[in-house]
C-alpha positions in Angstrom: 0.0 0.0 0.0 1.3 3.5 -0.9 1.0 5.9 1.9 2.6 8.7 0.0 -0.3 11.0 -0.6 0.1 14.7 -1.5 -0.8 17.2 1.2 -3.9 19.3 0.8 -1.6 22.4 0.6 0.4 20.9 -2.3 -2.9 20.1 -4.1 -4.1 23.6 -3.6 -0.9 25.0 -4.9 -1.2 22.9 -8.0 -4.7 24.0 -8.6 -3.7 27.7 -8.2 -0.9 27.2 -10.8 -3.4 26.1 -13.3 -6.0 28.7 -12.3 -7.0 31.2 -15.0 -6.9 34.9 -14.5 -10.3 36.5 -13.8 -12.0 39.4 -15.4 -14.4 41.6 -13.4 -16.4 44.1 -15.6 -18.4 47.1 -14.2 -21.1 48.0 -16.7 -22.8 51.3 -16.4 -25.9 52.8 -18.2 -24.1 56.0 -18.9 -20.9 58.0 -18.2 -20.7 59.3 -14.7 -22.8 56.7 -13.0 -20.0 55.6 -10.7 -18.2 52.7 -12.3 -14.7 54.0 -11.9 -15.5 55.2 -8.3 -16.8 51.7 -7.4 -13.8 50.0 -9.0 -11.4 52.2 -6.9 -13.4 51.5 -3.7 -13.2 47.8 -4.4 -9.5 48.1 -5.2 -8.9 49.7 -1.7 -10.9 46.8 -0.1 -8.8 44.2 -2.0 -5.6 46.0 -0.9 -6.8 46.0 2.8 -7.3 42.2 2.3 -3.6 41.9 1.4 -4.0 41.6 -2.4 -1.3 42.9 -4.7 -3.4 45.4 -6.7 -2.2 48.2 -8.9 -3.8 50.8 -11.2 -2.9 50.3 -14.9 -5.0 53.3 -16.0 -7.8 55.4 -14.5 -9.8 58.2 -16.1 -11.1 60.4 -13.4 -12.6 62.9 -15.9 -12.0 65.7 -13.5 -14.1 64.3 -10.7 -12.5 65.2 -7.4 -14.1 62.3 -5.4 -12.8 59.8 -7.9 -9.3 61.4 -8.1 -9.1 61.2 -4.3 -9.7 57.4 -4.3 -6.6 57.0 -6.5 -4.4 57.9 -3.6 -3.1 55.0 -1.6 -3.0 52.6 -4.6 0.1 51.9 -6.5 -0.1 53.4 -10.0 2.0 52.3 -13.0 3.5 55.3 -14.8 2.0 55.9 -18.2 3.8 55.2 -21.4 4.4 58.4 -23.5 3.8 58.1 -27.2 4.7 60.8 -29.7 2.1 61.1 -32.5 1.8 63.9 -35.0 3.7 66.3 -32.8 1.6 65.5 -29.7 2.6 63.5 -26.7 -0.1 61.0 -25.8 -0.2 58.8 -22.7 -1.3 55.2 -22.7 -1.2 52.3 -20.3 2.3 50.7 -20.0 1.7 47.1 -20.7 5.3 46.0 -20.5 5.6 47.6 -17.0 2.5 46.0 -15.8 3.4 42.5 -17.0 7.0 42.9 -15.6 5.4 43.9 -12.2 3.2 40.8 -12.2 0.5 42.1 -9.8 -2.3 39.8 -8.7 -4.8 42.4 -10.0 -4.7 45.4 -12.2 -7.4 48.1 -12.5 -8.0 49.1 -16.2 -10.6 51.8 -16.8 -12.4 52.5 -20.2 -12.4 49.0 -21.7 -13.6 50.3 -25.1 -10.8 52.8 -25.5 -8.8 52.9 -28.8 -5.1 53.1 -28.0 -2.8 55.7 -29.6 -1.0 54.6 -32.8 2.3 53.0 -31.8 0.8 51.2 -28.8 1.3 47.5 -28.2 -2.3 46.8 -29.1 -4.9 48.7 -31.1 -7.7 48.5 -28.5 -7.6 48.5 -24.7 -9.7 45.3 -24.6 -6.8 43.6 -26.4 -4.5 44.9 -23.6 -6.9 43.3 -21.1 -6.8 40.0 -23.0 -3.0 40.1 -22.9 -3.0 40.8 -19.2 -5.4 37.9 -18.6 -3.2 35.6 -20.7 -0.2 36.7 -18.6 -2.1 35.4 -15.5 -3.0 38.9 -14.2 -6.6 39.4 -12.9 -8.3 42.5 -14.3 -11.0 44.8 -13.0 -12.4 47.1 -15.7 -15.4 49.3 -16.7 -17.4 50.0 -19.8 -20.6 51.9 -20.6 -23.5 49.9 -22.1 -23.4 51.9 -25.3 -19.9 50.7 -25.9 -21.0 47.0 -26.0 -21.2 46.3 -29.7 -24.2 44.0 -29.5 -26.2 46.8 -27.7 -24.9 49.7 -29.8 -27.9 49.8 -32.2 -30.5 49.5 -29.4 -28.8 52.3 -27.4 -28.5 54.5 -30.5 -32.2 54.1 -31.3 -33.1 55.1 -27.7 -30.6 57.9 -27.2 -29.9 59.0 -30.8 -26.2 58.8 -29.9 -24.0 56.3 -31.6 -20.5 55.6 -30.3 -17.6 54.5 -32.5 -15.5 52.7 -29.8 -17.1 49.3 -29.1 -16.1 46.0 -27.5 
């Protein structure tokens, strides 16, 4: 009889090795409904629980209460891209992947990245982070969901170009 059984801890470690990264998406009915604010509040809660969480990118849109929540969370410096004489800032994918946090907060999922970025769209950045084993928390407005774009446009008469 073989008494050499793996310990529960070693089995759990093996399970975690094969565990896929998770995506949490905050969906809002319109801009300004509190998606980013809630993401940041949840990020602080996760940090208090001991999670290694960083901000990849946050768009506070001038909202003081949202900006105040950025404090106390590690923020990856933005990558600067020169385009047609203008300096644009985008999320630094290489820096995030090199850091290897447990969780990264990535705002504005439907965003189109500046030319010269690693990926054309931010949702592609998110897919790359997930493939790298990094959990992602992100936000998107309902009108940016491609399958809902027509219905939202009929109701609001506003059609957005950036969709996921």
